[in-house]
BAFI-3210 file (N, C-alpha, C; in Angstrom, 3 decimals, decimal comma, padded with zeros to 6 digits):
// residues 298
n [1|2|3|4|5|6|7|8|9|10|11|12|13|14|15|16|17|18|19|20|21|22|23|24|25|26|27|28|29|30|31|32|33|34|35|36|37|38|39|40|41|42|43|44|45|46|47|48|49|50|51|52|53|54|55|56|57|58|59|60|61|62|63|64|65|66|67|68|69|70|71|72|73|74|75|76|77|78|79|80|81|82|83|84|85|86|87|88|89|90|91|92|93|94|95|96|97|98|99|100|101|102|103|104|105|106|107|108|109|110|111|112|113|114|115|116|117|118|119|120|121|122|123|124|125|126|127|128|129|130|131|132|133|134|135|136|137|138|139|140|141|142|143|144|145|146|147|148|149|150|151|152|153|154|155|156|157|158|159|160|161|162|163|164|165|166|167|168|169|170|171|172|173|174|175|176|177|178|179|180|181|182|183|184|185|186|187|188|189|190|191|192|193|194|195|196|197|198|199|200|201|202|203|204|205|206|207|208|209|210|211|212|213|214|215|216|217|218|219|220|221|222|223|224|225|226|227|228|229|230|231|232|233|234|235|236|237|238|239|240|241|242|243|244|245|246|247|248|249|250|251|252|253|254|255|256|257|258|259|260|261|262|263|264|265|266|267|268|269|270|271|272|273|274|275|276|277|278|279|280|281|282|283|284|285|286|287|288|289|290|291|292|293|294|295|296|297|298]
n.u [068,752|070,439|070,212|068,693|065,905|062,655|059,084|057,673|055,513|056,363|056,979|055,834|058,091|060,960|064,338|066,959|069,811|071,992|074,734|078,127|078,415|075,918|072,544|069,013|066,264|062,853|059,499|056,509|053,385|050,330|047,850|045,605|046,659|048,877|052,267|055,313|057,917|061,221|064,478|068,042|070,670|073,834|076,770|077,290|074,973|073,186|074,099|073,700|070,746|070,252|071,171|069,450|066,866|067,478|067,767|065,208|063,682|064,696|063,920|061,568|059,618|058,864|057,000|055,033|053,366|054,367|055,547|058,184|058,032|059,753|060,994|062,758|064,014|062,834|064,479|064,240|064,098|066,581|069,358|071,611|074,867|077,118|078,123|076,332|078,080|080,362|079,332|078,595|080,967|082,353|080,735|080,883|083,792|083,843|082,351|083,894|086,235|085,316|084,536|087,040|088,540|086,848|087,419|090,036|090,170|088,898|090,719|092,276|093,174|091,149|091,691|092,865|091,177|092,111|091,598|092,163|094,731|094,254|095,861|098,228|097,487|098,493|097,981|098,462|099,065|097,305|098,116|098,786|101,063|103,960|105,097|108,335|111,452|113,446|116,255|119,735|121,827|124,545|125,011|124,466|122,059|119,510|118,683|115,786|112,725|111,623|113,759|115,476|117,052|115,907|117,367|116,933|115,827|118,403|119,048|120,845|123,090|123,344|125,722|127,594|128,378|130,288|129,541|126,386|125,738|127,543|127,147|126,300|123,356|122,333|120,715|121,874|122,054|121,871|124,534|126,348|127,028|127,183|129,949|130,847|132,550|131,827|129,111|129,383|131,137|129,445|127,379|128,988|130,667|129,473|127,840|125,097|121,503|120,360|118,056|115,135|112,491|112,694|113,742|111,667|109,665|110,949|110,989|108,226|107,402|109,050|107,953|105,381|105,799|107,038|105,191|103,074|104,047|104,828|103,901|103,710|101,837|099,959|103,292|105,994|107,779|109,039|110,515|111,163|112,339|115,148|116,657|119,287|118,993|119,834|118,780|118,088|117,806|115,683|114,102|114,879|116,127|119,352|121,017|121,340|121,876|122,134|120,690|119,933|119,914|117,599|116,856|118,611|118,011|115,489|115,302|114,523|111,842|111,017|110,370|112,642|114,854|113,849|113,439|115,916|117,864|119,708|123,228|126,026|128,623|130,989|133,213|132,582|132,734|131,443|129,099|125,711|123,863|122,532|119,893|119,703|117,897|116,038|114,518|112,006|110,455|107,733|106,442|103,786|102,938|103,418|105,066|107,735|109,343|112,003|114,131|117,749|119,589|117,880|115,014|115,367|115,992|113,639]
n.v [136,443|135,260|136,958|136,664|137,547|137,034|136,347|135,152|135,006|136,711|135,424|135,329|135,788|137,384|137,660|139,828|140,914|143,289|144,248|143,079|141,953|142,217|141,275|141,718|140,766|140,470|140,526|140,262|141,875|140,121|141,066|143,641|147,002|146,670|147,101|146,143|144,142|144,561|143,349|143,737|141,585|140,413|138,586|136,372|136,163|135,507|132,985|131,615|131,758|130,271|127,754|127,186|127,079|124,973|122,859|122,871|121,968|119,507|118,072|115,845|115,840|118,170|119,712|117,631|117,749|119,636|120,416|121,280|122,809|123,037|124,030|123,815|126,726|127,700|127,365|129,415|131,747|132,262|134,300|134,613|133,535|134,267|136,745|137,700|138,060|136,718|134,190|133,864|133,829|131,271|130,221|132,298|132,176|129,589|129,929|131,821|130,363|128,413|129,986|131,053|128,683|127,897|129,992|129,573|127,069|127,882|129,004|126,737|124,872|122,959|119,489|118,114|115,796|112,830|110,574|107,055|105,777|103,438|100,258|098,913|096,139|092,852|091,479|089,039|087,263|087,887|088,842|091,482|094,050|095,179|098,541|099,083|100,534|102,789|101,402|102,080|103,133|102,980|101,151|098,750|096,548|094,988|091,605|090,271|089,363|087,029|085,722|084,928|082,182|079,831|077,952|074,569|072,024|070,212|066,774|064,577|062,103|058,626|057,677|059,506|059,377|057,677|055,706|054,777|054,557|056,285|058,874|061,907|064,039|067,102|069,901|072,595|075,866|078,805|078,984|077,216|074,542|071,134|068,900|065,524|064,427|065,667|064,895|062,209|062,099|063,253|061,132|058,919|059,668|061,106|060,799|058,507|058,570|056,629|056,168|054,247|055,194|057,793|057,465|056,169|058,120|060,193|058,878|058,557|061,250|062,250|060,630|061,506|064,246|064,178|062,755|064,498|066,655|065,665|066,251|065,400|063,343|061,006|059,249|059,740|057,599|054,221|052,430|052,012|054,820|055,162|056,322|057,450|059,117|061,617|062,758|065,229|065,746|067,365|066,770|067,801|067,659|066,841|066,033|063,630|060,676|059,025|055,746|053,912|053,854|054,857|056,739|058,916|059,893|060,871|062,604|065,240|065,136|064,528|065,679|066,025|067,750|070,283|070,361|069,895|071,923|072,798|073,682|071,516|070,772|068,890|068,955|070,348|071,032|068,898|067,945|067,291|064,176|062,062|060,698|058,073|057,326|055,211|056,122|055,521|056,161|055,005|053,752|053,669|055,789|056,007|056,789|055,366|054,924|054,043|052,918|053,168|051,296|049,216|048,519|049,605|047,948|048,006]
n.w [157,969|155,985|153,918|151,714|149,737|149,923|149,261|151,393|154,022|157,006|160,339|163,841|165,397|164,613|163,497|162,958|161,490|162,662|162,775|162,565|165,081|166,514|166,737|166,298|167,985|167,326|168,505|167,207|167,757|168,589|168,946|168,149|168,132|169,933|170,679|169,027|170,375|170,864|171,176|171,504|170,863|171,760|170,388|172,090|173,482|171,439|170,676|173,067|172,876|170,633|171,455|173,463|172,229|170,601|172,535|173,422|171,406|170,948|173,176|173,877|175,921|176,986|175,449|174,073|171,903|170,171|166,955|164,813|162,069|159,224|156,148|153,061|151,239|148,081|144,984|143,092|144,511|145,151|144,590|141,881|142,039|140,471|138,196|135,278|133,055|133,674|133,683|130,949|129,686|129,036|126,911|125,031|124,507|123,324|120,931|119,732|119,137|117,452|115,247|114,547|113,836|111,601|109,951|109,489|108,163|105,842|104,112|103,428|100,660|098,421|098,149|095,053|093,110|091,540|089,043|089,105|087,005|084,358|084,430|082,177|080,206|079,390|076,456|075,452|077,473|079,529|081,978|084,258|083,723|085,524|086,178|085,730|086,848|084,887|083,241|083,848|081,345|081,459|083,297|082,116|080,576|082,480|083,146|081,668|083,529|082,602|081,474|083,521|084,857|087,018|089,303|089,441|091,809|092,808|092,720|094,538|093,090|093,373|092,394|092,790|095,485|097,770|099,727|100,805|103,500|104,717|103,934|104,918|105,636|106,667|107,991|109,123|110,767|108,647|106,305|107,570|106,681|107,535|107,618|106,384|108,105|110,428|111,006|111,301|113,442|115,398|115,590|116,309|118,394|120,314|123,492|124,351|125,007|127,761|129,008|129,217|129,080|128,264|125,659|124,471|124,551|123,018|120,534|119,904|119,740|117,624|115,593|115,423|114,769|112,176|110,665|110,800|109,361|106,885|103,823|101,132|099,825|097,889|098,163|095,821|095,120|095,006|096,702|100,129|102,115|104,065|107,059|109,289|112,253|114,335|117,491|119,813|123,498|123,798|121,675|119,174|115,690|115,082|113,018|110,233|108,371|105,226|104,449|102,558|098,863|097,702|099,733|099,327|096,749|097,071|099,071|099,457|099,366|101,744|105,278|106,629|105,928|106,471|109,126|110,397|111,978|113,741|114,296|113,821|116,022|116,614|118,397|120,562|124,014|126,674|125,503|125,284|125,739|123,075|121,096|118,920|116,062|113,939|110,993|108,758|105,633|104,092|100,967|100,991|102,397|105,221|108,286|109,983|113,085|114,964|117,651|116,855|117,961|118,582|120,724|124,094|127,096|129,802]
ca.u [070,262|071,049|070,213|067,893|064,692|061,621|057,769|057,105|055,080|057,168|056,293|055,656|059,328|061,808|065,691|067,557|071,152|072,463|076,128|078,802|078,428|074,652|071,370|067,798|065,164|061,582|058,445|055,390|052,166|049,212|046,559|045,575|047,134|049,950|053,513|056,272|058,878|062,584|065,750|069,229|071,442|075,125|076,997|077,293|073,628|072,672|074,543|072,867|069,464|070,126|071,285|068,173|065,946|067,848|067,426|063,766|063,114|065,223|063,347|060,168|058,752|058,380|055,725|055,106|052,636|054,935|056,375|058,810|057,700|060,767|060,981|063,812|063,612|062,711|065,601|063,802|064,353|068,081|069,934|072,757|076,174|078,035|077,413|075,877|079,196|081,120|078,678|078,534|082,324|082,624|079,983|081,616|085,018|083,636|081,948|085,022|087,227|084,720|084,665|088,539|088,728|086,206|087,988|091,281|089,799|088,359|091,883|092,875|092,819|090,538|092,510|092,423|090,849|092,441|091,045|093,343|095,038|094,100|097,059|098,299|097,295|099,225|096,809|098,664|099,031|096,341|098,744|099,042|102,610|104,238|105,963|109,756|112,333|114,250|117,527|120,752|122,557|125,937|125,194|123,953|120,672|119,218|118,003|114,360|112,358|111,353|114,945|116,250|117,020|115,777|118,045|116,051|116,414|119,319|118,913|122,155|123,089|124,016|127,189|128,568|128,626|130,985|128,783|125,138|125,811|128,664|126,754|125,353|122,682|121,844|120,345|122,054|121,790|122,236|125,927|127,215|126,782|128,078|130,692|130,609|133,236|131,079|127,981|129,989|131,663|128,211|126,741|129,739|131,455|128,493|127,175|123,667|120,657|120,056|116,815|114,109|111,198|113,012|113,831|110,355|108,927|111,437|110,511|106,817|107,427|109,668|107,147|104,273|106,258|107,400|103,984|102,341|104,711|105,001|102,728|103,580|101,025|100,806|104,651|106,442|108,890|108,584|111,298|111,129|113,495|115,648|117,694|119,820|118,712|120,288|117,782|118,506|116,817|114,428|113,431|115,446|116,896|120,642|121,484|120,938|122,626|121,438|121,010|119,926|120,102|116,329|116,752|119,360|117,303|114,096|115,495|113,864|110,368|110,714|110,531|114,000|115,682|113,189|113,486|117,111|118,175|120,836|124,524|126,783|129,854|131,430|134,255|132,084|132,862|130,262|127,942|124,620|123,641|121,549|119,170|119,767|116,558|115,894|113,446|111,666|109,298|107,242|105,753|102,231|102,588|103,511|106,353|108,084|110,488|112,432|115,724|118,802|120,116|116,855|114,287|116,114|115,255|113,112]
ca.v [136,348|134,902|138,104|136,187|138,183|136,129|136,886|134,322|135,817|136,533|134,852|136,268|136,208|137,821|137,887|140,662|141,249|144,646|144,334|141,729|141,437|142,339|140,961|142,184|139,889|141,130|139,754|141,055|141,766|139,339|141,770|144,979|148,130|146,413|147,548|145,089|144,125|144,288|143,097|143,591|140,523|140,216|137,354|135,276|135,941|134,869|131,671|131,047|131,541|129,209|126,512|127,009|126,593|123,569|121,887|122,811|121,251|118,082|117,505|115,522|115,726|119,470|119,983|116,558|118,021|120,629|120,068|122,275|122,763|123,632|123,619|124,555|127,775|127,349|127,889|130,632|133,003|132,443|135,113|134,019|134,005|134,683|137,726|137,157|138,313|135,627|132,915|133,786|133,829|130,114|130,221|133,168|131,644|128,484|130,399|132,488|129,270|127,698|130,944|131,148|127,348|128,014|130,895|128,969|126,167|128,502|129,239|125,555|124,532|121,699|118,600|117,767|114,348|112,246|109,244|106,086|105,387|102,016|099,692|098,224|094,692|092,083|090,768|087,633|086,379|088,222|089,395|092,921|094,271|096,187|099,472|099,035|101,715|102,784|101,037|102,938|102,591|102,650|099,781|097,496|096,052|093,968|090,460|090,088|088,461|085,631|085,068|084,478|080,795|079,421|076,631|073,502|071,357|069,118|065,461|063,861|060,737|057,602|057,310|060,626|059,142|056,510|054,624|055,487|054,698|057,168|060,153|062,629|065,119|067,824|071,343|073,532|077,280|079,194|079,213|076,492|073,219|070,250|067,972|064,122|064,047|066,320|064,060|060,897|062,390|063,337|059,908|057,959|060,136|061,660|059,787|058,386|058,533|055,299|055,906|053,645|056,041|059,010|057,037|055,776|059,427|060,812|058,016|058,859|062,740|062,290|060,069|062,399|065,462|063,850|062,369|065,696|067,707|065,037|066,667|064,795|061,998|059,727|059,444|059,504|056,614|052,840|051,910|052,832|055,725|054,816|057,396|057,320|060,421|061,987|063,526|065,687|065,361|068,232|066,370|068,538|066,889|067,476|065,646|062,388|060,058|058,141|054,372|053,354|054,696|055,636|057,906|059,935|060,527|061,423|063,240|066,542|064,829|064,228|066,841|066,056|068,950|071,503|070,168|069,897|073,194|073,113|073,505|070,444|071,055|067,564|069,334|071,180|070,248|068,615|067,737|066,480|062,868|062,126|059,446|057,731|056,729|054,867|056,622|054,988|056,667|053,857|054,135|053,698|057,063|055,772|057,019|054,287|055,364|052,938|053,162|052,581|050,040|048,440|048,968|049,319|047,307|048,941]
ca.w [158,155|154,874|153,018|150,645|149,720|149,388|149,574|152,314|155,181|158,261|161,475|164,862|165,834|163,644|163,851|162,027|161,707|162,799|162,355|162,692|166,573|167,171|166,099|166,903|168,070|167,374|168,653|166,599|168,482|167,968|169,207|167,539|168,921|170,574|170,076|168,980|171,421|170,204|172,049|170,787|171,384|171,293|169,854|173,132|173,742|170,349|170,771|174,033|172,607|169,732|172,154|174,289|171,301|170,110|173,595|173,570|170,201|171,104|174,270|173,484|177,058|177,384|174,761|173,188|170,596|169,306|165,863|164,162|160,539|158,473|154,730|152,399|150,272|146,665|144,134|142,446|145,325|145,330|143,576|141,211|142,817|139,620|137,404|133,928|132,153|133,940|133,236|129,451|129,030|128,345|125,622|124,025|124,059|122,397|119,589|119,003|118,700|116,393|114,166|114,163|113,052|110,394|109,047|108,968|107,098|104,534|103,288|103,044|099,381|098,317|097,286|093,776|092,931|090,292|088,773|088,943|085,624|084,146|084,263|080,832|080,127|078,357|075,659|075,096|078,596|080,355|083,208|084,480|083,703|086,483|085,675|086,183|086,658|083,596|083,640|083,599|080,232|081,827|084,135|081,262|080,611|083,434|082,551|081,880|084,481|081,978|081,132|084,627|085,073|088,275|089,595|089,881|093,012|092,359|093,413|094,385|092,465|094,202|091,849|093,276|096,858|097,945|100,397|101,221|104,919|105,132|103,308|105,787|105,300|107,758|107,740|110,259|110,590|107,265|106,147|108,382|106,259|108,153|106,677|106,589|109,397|111,589|111,291|111,772|114,910|116,180|115,774|116,869|119,575|121,314|124,351|124,012|126,063|128,023|129,895|128,233|128,971|127,485|124,262|123,888|124,370|121,726|119,380|119,614|119,341|116,290|114,619|115,229|114,057|110,757|110,013|110,576|108,366|105,628|102,981|099,931|099,835|097,925|097,819|094,428|095,202|095,113|097,763|101,363|102,365|105,454|107,583|110,610|112,593|115,734|118,166|121,151|124,544|123,619|120,448|117,943|114,910|114,947|111,709|109,722|107,320|104,294|104,690|101,287|097,624|097,589|100,599|098,616|095,612|097,323|100,399|099,391|099,488|103,253|106,036|107,429|105,637|107,007|110,637|110,884|111,986|114,704|113,685|114,503|116,539|117,338|119,245|121,582|125,358|127,465|124,670|125,898|125,044|122,057|120,846|117,522|115,555|112,530|110,319|107,514|104,977|103,197|099,744|101,321|103,212|106,660|108,831|110,993|113,774|116,005|118,088|115,944|118,375|119,097|121,843|125,218|128,246|130,872]
c.u [070,997|071,069|069,346|066,418|063,621|060,165|057,097|056,768|056,006|056,364|056,209|057,018|060,250|063,210|066,436|068,988|071,511|073,787|076,882|078,698|076,992|073,586|070,173|066,730|063,797|060,346|057,186|054,136|051,112|047,926|046,670|046,014|048,299|051,235|054,507|057,366|060,260|063,650|066,974|070,083|072,890|075,415|076,877|075,868|072,920|072,942|073,807|071,411|069,324|070,123|070,046|067,116|066,309|067,569|065,833|063,180|063,455|064,570|061,842|059,089|058,288|057,004|055,707|054,292|053,154|055,798|056,843|058,801|058,749|060,782|062,035|063,263|063,658|063,990|065,447|064,050|065,725|068,724|071,237|074,017|077,161|077,400|077,306|077,113|080,118|080,561|078,655|079,939|082,641|082,026|080,637|083,012|084,867|083,227|083,106|086,050|086,651|084,839|086,039|088,862|088,090|086,896|089,378|091,114|089,365|089,590|092,591|092,363|092,120|091,424|092,030|092,204|091,132|092,020|092,282|093,538|094,933|095,500|097,120|098,191|098,108|098,236|097,172|098,681|097,871|096,823|098,950|100,559|102,729|105,321|107,364|110,515|113,195|115,642|118,658|121,614|124,009|126,102|124,763|122,596|120,457|118,495|116,529|113,957|112,135|112,694|115,781|116,139|116,859|116,344|117,013|116,630|117,063|119,160|120,213|122,029|123,794|125,525|128,103|128,895|129,238|130,236|127,524|125,172|126,716|128,331|125,894|124,562|122,144|121,569|120,475|121,607|122,399|123,745|126,730|126,822|127,721|128,747|130,270|131,264|132,397|129,870|128,380|130,454|130,353|127,646|127,735|130,437|130,629|127,720|125,567|122,768|120,305|118,768|115,736|112,875|111,447|113,158|112,480|109,549|109,537|111,086|109,102|106,676|107,953|108,759|105,963|104,691|106,499|106,061|103,142|102,788|105,102|103,772|102,665|103,065|099,993|102,338|104,994|107,668|108,332|109,206|111,092|112,517|113,845|116,680|118,056|119,859|119,185|119,371|118,307|117,480|115,652|113,693|113,763|116,216|118,203|121,439|121,101|121,845|121,799|121,786|120,886|119,942|118,750|116,249|117,559|118,576|115,964|114,157|114,584|112,221|110,028|110,929|111,762|114,763|115,135|113,268|114,898|117,779|119,403|122,220|125,180|128,197|130,444|132,447|133,838|132,185|131,519|129,000|126,845|124,381|122,488|120,911|119,295|118,553|116,652|114,574|113,157|110,408|108,852|106,497|104,193|101,908|102,692|104,975|106,547|109,421|110,768|113,844|116,595|119,349|119,227|116,179|115,131|115,354|114,824|113,958]
c.v [136,072|136,050|137,700|136,864|137,238|136,611|136,094|135,246|135,587|135,929|135,837|136,640|136,348|138,016|138,577|140,925|142,687|144,964|143,139|141,223|141,664|141,914|141,407|141,154|140,564|140,213|140,591|140,826|140,992|139,983|143,132|145,974|147,867|146,782|146,245|145,234|143,699|144,272|143,061|142,498|140,625|138,816|136,260|135,064|135,344|133,270|130,867|130,868|130,404|127,855|126,267|126,396|125,169|122,506|121,731|121,938|119,697|117,481|117,087|115,475|117,100|119,793|118,833|116,732|119,010|119,946|121,233|122,094|123,603|123,134|124,426|125,632|127,385|128,009|129,144|131,831|133,137|133,225|134,448|134,561|134,519|135,772|137,075|137,091|137,152|134,289|132,777|133,864|132,496|129,862|131,166|132,716|130,473|128,890|131,076|131,440|128,619|128,729|130,963|129,824|127,304|128,881|130,379|127,886|126,699|128,676|127,866|125,139|123,126|120,792|118,191|116,220|113,950|110,852|108,302|105,818|103,837|101,410|098,896|096,676|093,961|091,224|089,295|086,785|086,661|088,678|090,850|093,152|095,326|097,178|099,284|100,183|101,704|102,442|101,945|102,381|102,275|101,442|098,598|097,225|094,920|092,869|090,723|089,171|087,024|084,828|084,679|082,957|080,518|077,988|075,617|072,735|070,135|067,850|064,811|062,412|059,792|057,351|058,372|060,305|057,754|055,347|055,465|055,556|055,695|058,605|060,846|063,722|065,841|069,256|072,154|074,891|077,720|079,509|078,356|074,830|072,176|069,293|066,471|063,761|064,562|065,404|062,664|060,990|062,543|062,068|058,918|058,424|060,701|060,576|059,754|058,293|057,035|055,057|055,403|054,585|057,154|058,641|056,729|057,175|060,069|060,195|058,565|060,326|062,888|061,815|060,990|063,704|065,272|063,492|063,565|066,655|066,923|065,189|065,979|063,383|061,972|060,002|059,108|058,544|055,206|052,156|052,711|053,655|055,529|055,855|056,917|058,753|060,443|063,098|063,978|065,421|066,163|067,790|067,064|067,546|067,563|067,043|064,154|062,022|059,132|056,678|053,625|054,416|055,512|056,865|059,077|060,740|061,337|062,112|064,604|066,269|064,539|065,620|066,981|067,302|070,094|071,541|070,074|071,196|073,681|072,877|072,395|070,867|069,903|067,955|070,181|070,379|070,076|068,581|066,804|065,202|062,990|060,722|059,208|056,857|056,236|055,148|056,148|055,602|055,589|054,486|054,246|054,978|056,971|056,063|056,085|054,865|054,381|053,344|052,399|051,392|049,050|048,976|048,611|048,610|048,176|048,839]
c.w [156,962|153,713|151,721|150,812|149,195|149,866|150,597|153,544|156,299|159,397|162,660|165,364|164,710|164,262|162,752|162,366|161,688|162,182|162,568|164,078|167,090|166,163|166,953|166,880|168,291|167,534|168,329|167,609|167,726|168,124|168,572|168,680|169,806|169,984|170,054|169,897|170,602|171,285|171,216|171,546|170,795|170,777|170,914|173,427|172,660|170,382|171,908|173,742|171,597|170,404|172,915|173,353|170,844|171,300|173,805|172,562|170,363|172,308|174,036|174,710|177,561|176,846|173,823|171,830|169,715|168,183|165,040|162,602|159,830|157,070|154,046|151,452|148,889|146,017|143,404|143,180|145,577|144,260|142,914|141,861|141,860|138,636|135,913|132,901|132,499|133,535|131,615|128,937|128,438|127,036|124,589|123,612|123,033|121,028|118,923|118,538|117,544|115,127|113,660|113,356|111,696|109,429|108,526|107,907|105,881|103,627|102,840|101,607|099,330|097,572|095,963|093,586|091,508|090,168|088,618|087,442|085,335|083,965|082,841|081,030|079,094|077,739|075,479|076,156|079,549|081,727|083,173|084,604|084,721|085,834|086,452|085,998|085,370|083,949|083,146|082,288|080,560|082,657|083,282|081,440|081,655|082,775|082,617|082,898|083,919|081,647|082,149|084,830|086,525|088,537|090,059|091,016|092,533|093,193|093,329|093,920|093,312|093,666|092,451|094,793|097,012|098,512|100,944|102,784|105,495|104,579|104,253|105,168|106,495|107,370|108,854|109,899|109,334|107,330|106,961|108,045|106,928|107,235|107,162|107,907|110,602|111,971|111,760|113,216|115,866|116,514|116,547|118,162|120,656|122,226|124,113|125,283|126,385|128,726|128,810|128,073|128,115|125,966|123,632|123,556|123,173|120,543|118,934|119,087|118,046|115,275|114,379|114,474|112,588|110,019|109,829|109,417|107,039|104,690|101,676|099,979|098,729|097,588|096,373|094,362|095,500|096,356|099,000|101,490|103,867|105,793|108,952|111,212|114,088|116,343|119,441|122,126|124,513|122,401|119,200|117,093|114,640|113,812|111,474|108,620|106,475|104,640|103,520|100,064|097,480|098,451|100,093|097,586|095,973|098,798|100,490|099,489|100,941|104,022|106,878|107,151|106,366|108,580|111,273|110,790|112,807|114,044|114,505|114,772|117,319|118,388|120,426|123,011|125,975|126,670|125,286|125,087|124,078|121,993|119,263|117,106|114,171|111,917|108,930|107,010|103,931|102,033|099,976|102,263|104,709|107,085|109,958|111,657|114,850|116,380|117,130|116,415|118,967|120,345|123,160|126,287|129,334|132,122]
res [x|x|x|x|x|x|x|x|x|x|x|x|x|x|x|x|x|x|x|x|x|x|x|x|x|x|x|x|x|x|x|x|x|x|x|x|x|x|x|x|x|x|x|x|x|x|x|x|x|x|x|x|x|x|x|x|x|x|x|x|x|x|x|x|x|x|x|x|x|x|x|x|x|x|x|x|x|x|x|x|x|x|x|x|x|x|x|x|x|x|x|x|x|x|x|x|x|x|x|x|x|x|x|x|x|x|x|x|x|x|x|x|x|x|x|x|x|x|x|x|x|x|x|x|x|x|x|x|x|x|x|x|x|x|x|x|x|x|x|x|x|x|x|x|x|x|x|x|x|x|x|x|x|x|x|x|x|x|x|x|x|x|x|x|x|x|x|x|x|x|x|x|x|x|x|x|x|x|x|x|x|x|x|x|x|x|x|x|x|x|x|x|x|x|x|x|x|x|x|x|x|x|x|x|x|x|x|x|x|x|x|x|x|x|x|x|x|x|x|x|x|x|x|x|x|x|x|x|x|x|x|x|x|x|x|x|x|x|x|x|x|x|x|x|x|x|x|x|x|x|x|x|x|x|x|x|x|x|x|x|x|x|x|x|x|x|x|x|x|x|x|x|x|x|x|x|x|x|x|x|x|x|x|x|x|x|x|x|x|x|x|x|x|x|x|x|x|x]
***
């Protein structure tokens, strides 16, 4: 029925397809000289025969010793379903694409390999000089790198400040340097935090932060540096003022300038309360932090 030709010997009963609606059932003789018996079955008769055989095989009580020996047909007897031209098409397309790509790459020029030119060395200093663009004669000669004066860090003199206690230093956002009046208004007009536990936590956090970022050890000063620092509820340094003359001269040796980053706006409405701390940098490398008005009562 499948149309597959194979050399397996046929059994006693054979079923052959005649057309779309008829099949021929043939029973071969088992004795010599007998004639085979053939019956033509319609579609309904074929279905009835298949159903009867199915019930016969599924019933174990009719012939309990009967076993239906069925085995799948080997793959070598199955004819290929696709023609050889269709099966060879992918391989032919792949080889053609490879040949076309090789032909295109054949016309690509080989890149020229250039050796790197050795950089000129300055025999006097041993440093490699960089090639700078040719300056425009109309624009004037730019200054040589060695001739550019780097402004040194200026240390404020105590004589230039009227009173150490009224001289603020803060480092807000770039381009917004606070004035003395702004820092004074921040420390005097802003409400202060009154919760004892909050002040204690801010004191510990500020001490740990300054001690961790104070990298100049041992210090290069002999007198302790004392500052009055304003701290927000989040622990940010909003500004600070000098308390003694030594704190003015050596302020750049402390981490206060690098950590004071928020701009000061004393006129801002609803300003959040702050905590005022006394910060002391001792000559032996210890940072001391305490509330400016003393330890609050719990």
